matplotlib code that plots the C-alpha trace (Angstrom):
import matplotlib.pyplot as plt

x = [10.8, 12.1, 9.4, 9.8, 9.3, 6.0, 6.4, 5.2, 2.7, 1.3, -2.5, -4.7, -8.1, -10.0, -13.2, -15.7, -17.7, -21.4, -22.0, -24.8, -23.5, -19.9, -20.0, -21.2, -18.6, -18.3, -15.3, -15.4, -14.8, -11.4, -7.9, -6.6, -3.5, -2.9, -3.2, -6.7, -7.9, -6.5, -8.7, -11.9, -13.8, -14.5, -12.1, -9.6, -6.8, -6.5, -2.7, -2.3, -4.4, -2.3, -1.1, 1.9, 0.5, 1.8, 1.0, -0.5, -3.2, -4.7, -7.6, -7.3, -8.3, -5.6, -7.9, -7.8, -10.9, -10.8, -11.5, -14.0]
y = [-16.1, -16.7, -18.0, -16.7, -19.3, -18.9, -17.1, -19.1, -17.4, -18.4, -18.3, -18.8, -19.9, -17.3, -16.8, -14.0, -13.1, -12.1, -8.4, -9.0, -12.1, -12.2, -15.9, -16.8, -17.2, -18.9, -20.0, -18.9, -21.6, -20.3, -19.5, -15.9, -13.9, -12.1, -8.7, -9.6, -10.9, -7.9, -5.5, -7.3, -6.3, -8.8, -11.5, -13.7, -15.5, -19.2, -19.3, -23.1, -23.6, -22.4, -23.5, -22.6, -21.9, -20.4, -16.8, -17.4, -19.7, -16.8, -14.7, -10.9, -10.5, -12.9, -15.9, -19.5, -21.8, -24.9, -28.3, -30.1]
z = [-47.2, -43.7, -41.3, -37.7, -35.0, -33.1, -29.7, -26.7, -24.4, -21.0, -20.8, -17.8, -16.7, -14.7, -12.7, -13.4, -10.3, -10.4, -9.9, -7.4, -5.6, -4.8, -4.0, -7.5, -10.2, -13.6, -15.5, -19.2, -21.9, -22.8, -21.5, -21.8, -21.4, -18.1, -19.9, -21.2, -17.8, -15.9, -18.0, -17.0, -13.9, -11.0, -12.2, -10.5, -12.4, -11.6, -11.3, -11.1, -14.3, -17.2, -20.6, -22.9, -26.4, -29.6, -29.8, -33.3, -31.7, -29.8, -31.1, -31.4, -27.8, -26.4, -25.8, -26.8, -26.7, -24.5, -26.2, -24.1]

ax = plt.figure().add_subplot(projection="3d")
ax.plot(x, y, z, "-o")
ax.set_aspect("equal")
plt.show()
């Protein structure tokens, strides 16, 4: 069996803004693909905070947990 090399993906941190208070935001405990983030409402991608990861490390939604 030939094993295909893992494809590298760029994942980003992002902020999710409170629906009632635009000045309040939290940063989820994972990085996610741009496609996943763009589907969410009231989010902003943190462009300078990104990682290159193997596609196989992502969950089914396109996220990867952050080790703290």
